[in-house]
DRENDO-1510 file (C-alpha; in Angstrom, 1 decimal, always signed):
<recs>
REC; n; res; u; v; w
REC; 1; UNK; +9.6; +6.9; -36.6 .
REC; 2; UNK; +8.9; +10.2; -34.9 .
REC; 3; UNK; +9.5; +11.4; -31.3 .
REC; 4; UNK; +7.5; +14.1; -29.7 .
REC; 5; UNK; +8.8; +15.5; -26.4 .
REC; 6; UNK; +6.6; +17.0; -23.7 .
REC; 7; UNK; +7.2; +17.9; -20.1 .
REC; 8; UNK; +9.0; +15.2; -18.1 .
REC; 9; UNK; +7.0; +12.0; -17.9 .
REC; 10; UNK; +6.9; +8.4; -18.9 .
REC; 11; UNK; +7.8; +7.4; -22.4 .
REC; 12; UNK; +5.0; +5.8; -24.5 .
REC; 13; UNK; +5.5; +4.0; -27.9 .
REC; 14; UNK; +2.4; +4.2; -30.1 .
REC; 15; UNK; +2.5; +1.3; -32.7 .
REC; 16; UNK; -0.2; +2.2; -35.2 .
REC; 17; UNK; -0.2; +2.1; -39.0 .
REC; 18; UNK; -3.2; +4.4; -39.4 .
REC; 19; UNK; -1.7; +7.9; -39.4 .
REC; 20; UNK; -4.9; +9.6; -38.3 .
REC; 21; UNK; -5.4; +7.4; -35.3 .
REC; 22; UNK; -1.7; +7.6; -34.4 .
REC; 23; UNK; -1.7; +11.4; -34.5 .
REC; 24; UNK; -4.9; +11.6; -32.4 .
REC; 25; UNK; -3.2; +9.3; -29.7 .
REC; 26; UNK; +0.0; +11.4; -29.8 .
REC; 27; UNK; -1.9; +14.6; -29.2 .
REC; 28; UNK; -3.9; +13.2; -26.3 .
REC; 29; UNK; -0.9; +11.6; -24.7 .
REC; 30; UNK; +1.3; +14.6; -25.1 .
REC; 31; UNK; -1.3; +16.9; -23.5 .
REC; 32; UNK; -1.3; +14.5; -20.6 .
REC; 33; UNK; +2.5; +15.0; -20.1 .
REC; 34; UNK; +3.9; +11.9; -21.7 .
REC; 35; UNK; +6.9; +11.6; -24.1 .
REC; 36; UNK; +5.6; +9.9; -27.2 .
REC; 37; UNK; +7.3; +7.8; -29.9 .
REC; 38; UNK; +5.5; +6.4; -32.9 .
REC; 39; UNK; +6.0; +3.4; -35.1 .
REC; 40; UNK; +3.9; +2.5; -38.1 .
REC; 41; UNK; +5.3; -1.1; -38.6 .
REC; 42; UNK; +6.2; -4.0; -36.4 .
REC; 43; UNK; +9.8; -3.7; -37.5 .
REC; 44; UNK; +10.0; -0.1; -36.4 .
REC; 45; UNK; +8.4; -1.0; -33.1 .
REC; 46; UNK; +11.1; -3.6; -32.4 .
REC; 47; UNK; +14.0; -1.1; -32.9 .
REC; 48; UNK; +12.3; +1.9; -31.2 .
REC; 49; UNK; +13.9; +3.5; -28.1 .
REC; 50; UNK; +13.0; +1.8; -24.8 .
REC; 51; UNK; +9.5; +2.8; -23.6 .
REC; 52; UNK; +7.6; +2.5; -20.3 .
REC; 53; UNK; +4.4; +1.6; -22.1 .
REC; 54; UNK; +3.7; +0.3; -25.6 .
REC; 55; UNK; +0.2; +0.9; -27.2 .
REC; 56; UNK; +0.1; -1.8; -29.8 .
REC; 57; UNK; -2.2; -2.2; -32.7 .
REC; 58; UNK; -2.5; -5.9; -33.9 .
REC; 59; UNK; -3.2; -5.1; -37.6 .
REC; 60; UNK; +0.3; -4.0; -38.7 .
REC; 61; UNK; +1.3; -4.2; -42.4 .
REC; 62; UNK; +4.5; -6.3; -41.9 .
REC; 63; UNK; +4.5; -8.3; -38.7 .
REC; 64; UNK; +1.4; -9.6; -36.8 .
REC; 65; UNK; +0.9; -7.7; -33.6 .
REC; 66; UNK; +0.8; -10.8; -31.5 .
REC; 67; UNK; +4.3; -11.6; -32.7 .
REC; 68; UNK; +5.4; -8.1; -31.9 .
REC; 69; UNK; +3.9; -8.4; -28.4 .
REC; 70; UNK; +5.9; -11.7; -27.9 .
REC; 71; UNK; +9.2; -10.1; -29.0 .
REC; 72; UNK; +8.7; -7.0; -26.9 .
REC; 73; UNK; +7.9; -9.1; -23.8 .
REC; 74; UNK; +11.1; -11.1; -24.3 .
REC; 75; UNK; +13.0; -7.8; -24.5 .
REC; 76; UNK; +12.1; -6.6; -21.0 .
REC; 77; UNK; +9.4; -5.6; -18.5 .
REC; 78; UNK; +7.7; -2.9; -20.7 .
REC; 79; UNK; +4.0; -2.6; -20.1 .
REC; 80; UNK; +2.0; -3.5; -23.3 .
REC; 81; UNK; -1.6; -2.3; -23.9 .
REC; 82; UNK; -3.1; -3.7; -27.0 .
REC; 83; UNK; -5.3; -1.1; -28.8 .
REC; 84; UNK; -7.1; -2.8; -31.7 .
REC; 85; UNK; -10.3; -3.3; -33.6 .
REC; 86; UNK; -10.1; -7.0; -33.0 .
REC; 87; UNK; -12.6; -7.8; -30.3 .
REC; 88; UNK; -12.7; -11.6; -30.6 .
REC; 89; UNK; -12.0; -13.6; -27.5 .
REC; 90; UNK; -9.3; -15.7; -29.3 .
REC; 91; UNK; -7.3; -12.5; -30.1 .
REC; 92; UNK; -7.6; -11.4; -26.5 .
REC; 93; UNK; -6.5; -14.7; -25.1 .
REC; 94; UNK; -3.6; -15.0; -27.6 .
REC; 95; UNK; -2.3; -11.6; -26.9 .
REC; 96; UNK; -2.6; -11.8; -23.1 .
REC; 97; UNK; -0.9; -15.2; -23.2 .
REC; 98; UNK; +2.0; -13.6; -25.0 .
REC; 99; UNK; +2.5; -11.0; -22.3 .
REC; 100; UNK; +0.2; -8.1; -22.9 .
REC; 101; UNK; -0.9; -6.3; -19.7 .
REC; 102; UNK; -4.2; -4.9; -21.0 .
REC; 103; UNK; -6.5; -5.1; -24.1 .
REC; 104; UNK; -8.6; -2.2; -25.3 .
REC; 105; UNK; -11.0; -2.5; -28.3 .
REC; 106; UNK; -11.5; +0.4; -30.7 .
REC; 107; UNK; -13.3; +2.7; -30.6 .
REC; 108; UNK; -12.4; +3.9; -27.1 .
REC; 109; UNK; -12.3; +7.2; -25.2 .
REC; 110; UNK; -9.1; +9.1; -24.3 .
REC; 111; UNK; -10.0; +9.2; -20.7 .
REC; 112; UNK; -10.3; +5.4; -20.5 .
REC; 113; UNK; -7.0; +5.0; -22.3 .
REC; 114; UNK; -5.2; +7.4; -20.0 .
REC; 115; UNK; -6.6; +5.6; -16.9 .
REC; 116; UNK; -5.3; +2.3; -18.3 .
REC; 117; UNK; -1.9; +3.8; -19.0 .
REC; 118; UNK; -1.8; +5.1; -15.4 .
REC; 119; UNK; -2.7; +1.7; -14.1 .
REC; 120; UNK; +0.1; -0.2; -15.9 .
REC; 121; UNK; +2.6; +2.6; -15.1 .
REC; 122; UNK; +1.9; +1.9; -11.4 .
REC; 123; UNK; +3.4; -1.6; -12.1 .
REC; 124; UNK; +6.4; -0.7; -14.2 .
REC; 125; UNK; +7.3; +2.6; -12.4 .
REC; 126; UNK; +6.1; +2.3; -8.8 .
REC; 127; UNK; +6.1; +5.7; -7.1 .
REC; 128; UNK; +7.8; +6.4; -3.8 .
REC; 129; UNK; +5.7; +6.6; -0.6 .
REC; 130; UNK; +2.6; +8.6; -1.2 .
REC; 131; UNK; -0.5; +9.2; +0.8 .
REC; 132; UNK; -3.7; +10.4; -0.9 .
REC; 133; UNK; -5.5; +13.1; +1.1 .
REC; 134; UNK; -8.9; +14.4; +0.1 .
REC; 135; UNK; -11.0; +16.4; +2.6 .
REC; 136; UNK; -11.2; +14.3; +5.8 .
REC; 137; UNK; -10.0; +11.2; +3.9 .
REC; 138; UNK; -6.5; +9.8; +4.0 .
REC; 139; UNK; -5.4; +6.7; +2.0 .
REC; 140; UNK; -1.9; +5.2; +2.3 .
REC; 141; UNK; -1.3; +2.7; -0.4 .
REC; 142; UNK; +2.0; +1.5; +1.1 .
REC; 143; UNK; +0.5; +0.4; +4.4 .
REC; 144; UNK; -3.0; +0.0; +3.0 .
REC; 145; UNK; -4.4; +2.1; +5.8 .
REC; 146; UNK; -7.4; +4.5; +5.6 .
REC; 147; UNK; -8.3; +7.2; +8.0 .
REC; 148; UNK; -11.1; +9.7; +8.3 .
REC; 149; UNK; -10.4; +12.9; +10.3 .
REC; 150; UNK; -7.3; +11.1; +11.7 .
REC; 151; UNK; -9.1; +8.0; +12.9 .
REC; 152; UNK; -8.2; +4.7; +11.2 .
REC; 153; UNK; -11.0; +2.9; +9.4 .
REC; 154; UNK; -10.7; -0.9; +9.1 .
REC; 155; UNK; -11.5; -2.0; +5.5 .
REC; 156; UNK; -11.5; -5.3; +3.7 .
REC; 157; UNK; -8.9; -5.7; +0.9 .
REC; 158; UNK; -11.5; -5.1; -1.8 .
REC; 159; UNK; -12.9; -2.1; +0.0 .
REC; 160; UNK; -9.4; -0.7; +0.2 .
REC; 161; UNK; -8.8; -1.3; -3.5 .
REC; 162; UNK; -12.0; +0.6; -4.4 .
REC; 163; UNK; -11.2; +3.7; -2.2 .
REC; 164; UNK; -7.6; +3.7; -3.3 .
REC; 165; UNK; -8.7; +3.8; -7.0 .
REC; 166; UNK; -11.1; +6.7; -6.3 .
REC; 167; UNK; -8.6; +8.6; -4.1 .
REC; 168; UNK; -5.8; +8.4; -6.7 .
REC; 169; UNK; -7.7; +10.7; -9.0 .
REC; 170; UNK; -10.3; +12.5; -6.9 .
REC; 171; UNK; -13.2; +14.0; -8.8 .
REC; 172; UNK; -12.7; +11.7; -11.8 .
REC; 173; UNK; -15.6; +9.4; -12.5 .
REC; 174; UNK; -14.3; +5.8; -12.3 .
REC; 175; UNK; -16.4; +3.3; -14.3 .
REC; 176; UNK; -17.9; +0.3; -12.7 .
REC; 177; UNK; -15.8; -1.9; -15.0 .
REC; 178; UNK; -12.5; -0.2; -14.0 .
REC; 179; UNK; -13.3; -0.7; -10.3 .
REC; 180; UNK; -14.2; -4.4; -10.9 .
REC; 181; UNK; -10.9; -4.8; -12.8 .
REC; 182; UNK; -9.0; -3.0; -10.0 .
REC; 183; UNK; -10.5; -4.8; -7.0 .
REC; 184; UNK; -11.1; -8.2; -8.6 .
REC; 185; UNK; -9.3; -8.8; -11.9 .
REC; 186; UNK; -9.5; -7.9; -15.6 .
REC; 187; UNK; -11.4; -11.1; -16.4 .
REC; 188; UNK; -14.1; -10.8; -13.7 .
REC; 189; UNK; -17.3; -12.5; -15.0 .
REC; 190; UNK; -19.3; -12.6; -11.8 .
REC; 191; UNK; -22.3; -10.4; -11.1 .
REC; 192; UNK; -21.6; -6.6; -11.1 .
REC; 193; UNK; -23.9; -6.2; -8.1 .
REC; 194; UNK; -21.0; -7.4; -5.9 .
REC; 195; UNK; -19.5; -4.0; -6.5 .
REC; 196; UNK; -22.6; -2.2; -5.1 .
REC; 197; UNK; -22.4; -4.4; -2.0 .
REC; 198; UNK; -18.8; -3.4; -1.3 .
REC; 199; UNK; -19.4; +0.3; -2.1 .
REC; 200; UNK; -22.3; +0.3; +0.4 .
REC; 201; UNK; -20.2; -1.3; +3.1 .
REC; 202; UNK; -17.4; +1.2; +2.3 .
REC; 203; UNK; -19.7; +4.1; +2.7 .
REC; 204; UNK; -21.0; +2.8; +6.0 .
REC; 205; UNK; -17.5; +2.4; +7.4 .
REC; 206; UNK; -16.2; +5.8; +6.2 .
REC; 207; UNK; -19.3; +7.4; +7.7 .
REC; 208; UNK; -19.1; +10.5; +5.5 .
REC; 209; UNK; -22.2; +11.3; +3.6 .
REC; 210; UNK; -21.5; +12.1; +0.0 .
REC; 211; UNK; -17.8; +11.1; +0.1 .
REC; 212; UNK; -18.3; +8.2; -2.3 .
REC; 213; UNK; -20.7; +9.6; -4.9 .
REC; 214; UNK; -22.6; +7.6; -7.5 .
REC; 215; UNK; -22.7; +9.1; -11.0 .
REC; 216; UNK; -25.6; +7.2; -12.5 .
REC; 217; UNK; -24.9; +5.4; -15.7 .
REC; 218; UNK; -21.2; +6.1; -15.4 .
REC; 219; UNK; -19.6; +4.9; -12.1 .
REC; 220; UNK; -18.4; +6.5; -8.9 .
REC; 221; UNK; -16.2; +9.4; -7.8 .
REC; 222; UNK; -15.2; +11.2; -4.6 .
REC; 223; UNK; -17.6; +14.0; -3.9 .
REC; 224; UNK; -16.9; +17.3; -2.2 .
REC; 225; UNK; -17.5; +17.1; +1.5 .
REC; 226; UNK; -16.7; +18.9; +4.7 .
REC; 227; UNK; -14.7; +17.3; +7.5 .
REC; 228; UNK; -17.1; +15.4; +9.7 .
REC; 229; UNK; -16.8; +14.0; +13.2 .
REC; 230; UNK; -14.5; +10.9; +13.4 .
REC; 231; UNK; -16.3; +7.7; +12.3 .
REC; 232; UNK; -17.4; +5.0; +14.7 .
REC; 233; UNK; -16.2; +1.5; +13.9 .
REC; 234; UNK; -18.6; -1.4; +13.7 .
REC; 235; UNK; -17.7; -5.1; +13.5 .
REC; 236; UNK; -18.2; -6.5; +10.0 .
</recs>
């Protein structure tokens, strides 16, 4: 096993027997400020130092990854993200049933992986009170309140989840799938148009043109806007 230290951050264990893939993950995670341990076998993973997040490949040379997931879950509340070439539904179901928090099929982009790591870290390492401020927008996750230019805007729970996801990393394009998973759940199989309906309602309530910006073919992000006049509330 190998440990690579970076600036203070969460500890991530990469369990991957392909050295090239492992090193690529290590480089990306280290640049993002995480402390990274690596393990190339299931046995090494089970004796590795405690981690906040485990990135777990299923095709290990000694122990099946599903069994490693089961044992890691019994050991504590570590967040487990499966990163594997196995895309079959049976593998997804088996691993999630054994305690995995998320499932990512190879190949995948580093940006998506980092977004998923941040999402599971919010569960295992909840931050102290924080309010996201972006231009005229203020989002308080603790109280689930949103304000524009100091005036509170009443949102539905799903509208709040959407704007919180965008405000947590302003400027980043958040995919439609990520928003659906955040505001609904990771196994949402309904029509994706439901997201457009909620985004349209959210824009109307915020009353700031260009604040929630569509990036066609990719998703949504917060756009650069000037502070407007306070919004008017309408009954929904």
